[in-house]
C-alpha positions in Angstrom: 0.0 0.0 0.0 2.8 2.4 1.0 4.6 1.5 -2.2 1.6 2.4 -4.4 1.2 5.7 -2.6 4.9 6.5 -3.1 4.8 5.6 -6.8 1.7 7.7 -7.3 3.4 10.7 -5.5 6.5 10.3 -7.6 4.5 10.1 -10.9 2.6 13.2 -9.9 5.8 15.2 -9.2 7.3 14.1 -12.5 4.1 15.1 -14.4 4.1 18.5 -12.7 7.8 18.9 -13.5 7.3 18.1 -17.1 4.3 20.5 -17.4 6.4 23.3 -15.8 9.3 22.7 -18.2 7.0 22.9 -21.2 5.3 26.0 -19.8 8.7 27.8 -19.3 9.9 26.7 -22.8 6.7 28.2 -24.3 7.2 31.4 -22.4 10.7 31.7 -23.7 9.9 31.3 -27.4 8.5 34.8 -28.1 11.6 36.3 -26.4 13.9 34.3 -28.6 11.9 35.3 -31.6 12.0 38.9 -30.6 15.8 38.9 -30.3 16.2 37.2 -33.6 13.9 39.6 -35.3 15.7 42.6 -33.7 19.0 41.1 -34.9 17.7 40.7 -38.4 16.4 44.2 -38.4 19.9 45.5 -37.2 21.5 43.6 -40.0 19.2 45.2 -42.6 20.6 48.6 -41.9 23.5 49.3 -44.3 26.9 50.3 -43.1 29.4 52.3 -45.1 33.1 52.8 -45.7 34.4 56.4 -45.4 37.5 57.7 -47.2 39.2 61.0 -47.2 40.7 61.9 -50.6 43.4 64.5 -51.1 42.8 66.7 -54.2 45.7 69.1 -53.5 47.7 71.1 -51.0 47.5 74.8 -50.4 51.0 75.8 -49.2 51.9 78.3 -46.4 48.3 79.0 -45.3 48.0 81.1 -42.2 46.7 79.1 -39.2 45.1 82.3 -37.8 42.6 82.0 -40.7 41.6 78.5 -39.3 41.9 78.7 -35.6 40.6 81.7 -33.6 43.4 83.4 -31.7 46.3 81.5 -33.4 49.7 83.1 -33.9 49.5 85.2 -37.0 53.0 84.2 -38.1 52.2 80.5 -38.0 51.7 78.7 -41.4 50.5 75.3 -42.5 50.4 73.3 -45.7 46.6 73.2 -45.9 45.2 69.8 -46.9 42.5 70.1 -49.6 40.2 67.1 -49.4 36.8 65.6 -50.2 35.2 62.5 -48.7 33.8 59.4 -50.3 31.1 57.3 -48.6 30.9 53.8 -50.2 27.8 51.8 -49.5 26.1 48.5 -50.6 24.3 48.2 -53.9 26.5 50.7 -55.8 25.7 53.6 -53.5 28.6 56.1 -53.8 28.2 59.3 -52.0 30.6 62.2 -52.3 30.9 64.8 -49.6 32.0 68.0 -51.3 33.5 68.3 -54.8 36.7 70.3 -54.5 37.6 72.8 -57.2 39.0 72.7 -60.7 37.8 75.6 -62.9 40.6 77.8 -64.0 39.0 81.0 -62.9 38.6 79.6 -59.4 42.0 78.1 -58.8 44.1 80.6 -60.8 46.8 82.3 -58.7 46.2 80.3 -55.5 49.3 78.1 -56.0 47.6 74.8 -55.0 50.1 71.9 -55.4 49.1 68.5 -56.8 45.7 69.8 -57.8 43.4 67.2 -59.3 39.7 67.1 -60.1 37.4 65.3 -57.6 36.6 62.9 -60.5 40.2 61.9 -60.7 40.6 61.6 -56.9 37.8 59.0 -56.8 39.5 57.0 -59.6 42.0 55.9 -57.0 39.2 53.8 -55.6 38.1 52.5 -58.9 35.2 54.9 -59.5 34.3 57.2 -62.3 32.3 60.4 -62.2 29.2 58.5 -63.5 29.4 56.1 -60.5 28.6 58.9 -58.0 25.0 58.6 -56.9 24.8 61.5 -54.5 26.8 64.6 -53.6 26.4 66.3 -50.2 27.6 69.9 -50.3 28.5 71.0 -46.8 28.8 74.6 -47.8 29.2 76.8 -50.9 32.8 77.9 -50.6 34.8 77.6 -53.8 37.1 74.7 -52.5 34.1 72.6 -51.6 31.4 73.3 -54.2 33.3 74.1 -57.5 33.2 70.6 -58.8 29.4 70.0 -58.6 29.1 69.8 -62.4 31.5 66.8 -62.7 29.0 64.1 -61.6 26.2 63.6 -64.2 24.1 61.0 -62.3 24.3 62.5 -58.8 21.6 64.0 -56.7 22.9 67.2 -54.9 22.0 67.6 -51.2 22.4 71.0 -49.7 20.7 72.9 -46.9 17.7 74.8 -48.0 18.8 77.9 -46.1 22.3 77.7 -47.6 20.8 77.6 -51.1 18.4 80.4 -50.5 21.0 82.7 -48.9 23.6 82.3 -51.6 21.2 82.6 -54.5 19.7 85.7 -53.0 20.4 87.8 -49.9 24.2 87.2 -49.9 24.5 89.5 -52.9 22.4 92.3 -51.5 23.5 95.2 -49.4 24.8 93.8 -46.0 25.1 90.3 -47.3 28.2 88.1 -47.0 29.4 86.4 -50.1 33.1 86.0 -49.3 34.5 82.7 -50.6 31.5 82.1 -52.8 32.1 81.9 -56.6 29.2 83.4 -58.6 29.7 80.7 -61.3 29.2 78.0 -58.7 26.0 79.6 -57.6 24.8 79.7 -61.2 25.8 76.0 -61.6 23.8 75.1 -58.5 20.7 76.9 -59.8 21.1 75.2 -63.2 21.3 71.8 -61.4 18.1 72.7 -59.5 16.2 73.6 -62.6 17.2 70.1 -63.9 15.6 68.6 -60.8 19.0 67.3 -59.5 19.0 69.2 -56.2 17.4 68.1 -53.0 17.1 70.9 -50.4 17.5 69.7 -46.8 15.2 71.5 -44.5 17.0 71.9 -41.2 19.0 70.0 -38.6 19.5 66.3 -37.8 18.0 65.0 -41.0 18.6 61.4 -42.2 18.8 62.0 -45.9 19.9 58.4 -46.7 19.6 55.4 -44.4 22.6 55.6 -42.0 23.6 59.1 -43.2 22.5 62.2 -41.4 23.3 65.9 -41.8 23.4 68.6 -39.0 23.5 72.3 -38.9 24.9 74.8 -36.4 28.5 75.0 -37.4 27.8 78.4 -39.0 31.0 78.3 -41.1 28.8 79.8 -43.8 25.2 80.9 -43.6 23.8 77.3 -43.1 26.8 75.0 -43.4 26.2 71.3 -42.6 28.2 68.4 -41.4 27.6 64.7 -41.9 27.4 61.5 -39.7 27.9 58.1 -41.3 27.1 54.6 -39.9 30.2 52.4 -40.4 31.3 49.0 -39.1 33.7 50.9 -36.8 31.0 53.1 -35.4 29.6 56.6 -36.3 32.0 58.8 -38.3 31.5 62.5 -38.4 32.7 64.4 -41.4 33.0 67.9 -40.0 34.2 69.6 -43.2 35.0 73.3 -42.5 32.8 73.4 -39.4 36.1 72.2 -37.8 39.2 73.0 -39.8 41.8 71.2 -37.7 42.1 68.6 -34.9 43.5 71.5 -33.0 40.1 73.2 -32.9 38.7 70.3 -31.0 41.7 69.8 -28.8 41.9 73.5 -27.7 38.1 74.0 -27.8 38.7 76.9 -30.1 36.2 78.0 -32.7 37.1 78.2 -36.4 38.4 81.7 -37.4 35.9 82.0 -40.2 32.3 81.7 -38.9 29.0 83.6 -38.8 28.8 82.6 -35.1 31.7 81.5 -32.9 29.5 80.3 -30.0 27.4 78.2 -32.3 30.5 76.8 -33.9 31.8 75.6 -30.5 28.5 74.0 -29.6 28.6 72.2 -32.9 32.1 70.8 -32.1 30.8 69.7 -28.7 27.9 68.0 -30.4 30.2 66.2 -32.8 31.9 64.5 -29.9 28.5 63.2 -28.7 27.6 62.0 -32.2 30.9 60.2 -33.1 31.5 56.8 -31.6 35.1 57.9 -30.9 36.8 61.3 -30.9 39.2 60.2 -33.6 36.3 59.4 -35.9 35.6 63.2 -36.2 37.2 64.3 -39.5 38.3 67.9 -39.8 38.1 69.8 -43.1 41.7 70.7 -43.9 44.1 69.0 -41.5 47.0 67.1 -43.1 47.1 64.9 -40.0 44.1 63.0 -41.3 46.5 61.2 -43.7 48.9 60.5 -40.8 46.3 59.2 -38.4 44.8 57.0 -41.2 47.7 56.1 -43.5 46.0 53.3 -45.4 45.5 52.6 -48.2 47.8 55.5 -49.0 48.4 57.5 -52.3 46.3 60.4 -51.1 43.5 58.1 -49.8 42.7 57.5 -46.1 40.1 55.1 -44.9 38.5 56.4 -41.7 38.0 53.5 -39.3 
């Protein structure tokens, strides 16, 4: 009798244990599914490769024109560069387009000057392969090559476009560093439906690529963040000329608003995954910090 009771008790416990195990397994299934779904979703977001490309060197440039408060006798061989963002599916995005027109470069003494379309050839690309061009601002050394890329959509801040196609040339306007021919080229591209005007700050214009305002190098200059396998890269362009701007917390020397420029630099540090993933606009040290693959090309990673 006792043996039957013991066996019945044991069987009951085993049955309860089995039911509990099945119940817990069932509860865990949605969680596993959710994690896998989330992982699949993360993997669906593209990552990009970011390259700085040299297109020339501007010798003996005064540092005081780059860094507020710098020694006026100090000079630097200014690195002229553009940036290529390579993505999946043939997505090739150029940030700024350098300069090449004779009326723009004449008398400046830029060494080793090449067209942006020749610079990208070092990575096996032609002008026709560029799908998008992000213009950070309208200065001659960043926007003069817009007409080199026949298949590209041009991204520029709406307020930058409006100001330099209008009020900049009126009494009290500021048009220093802007080439009238570049403005006319931009208007022509717009009439050909090749320009997309970005309306404001923190805009994701392409999956994984955002633009931000506030640097105030020009009226509405923008900088760019890029999702890469190494983390978020920030292409500061001229919103931060040199690494020294960041290190000394010094605004750029040419800005509409020095306080806003400093806030933008602080924000870049929050956006970038690492401080060394913030890429300044004209610092030759970019090609020292990121020496590979070389030959005027630096992969930012």
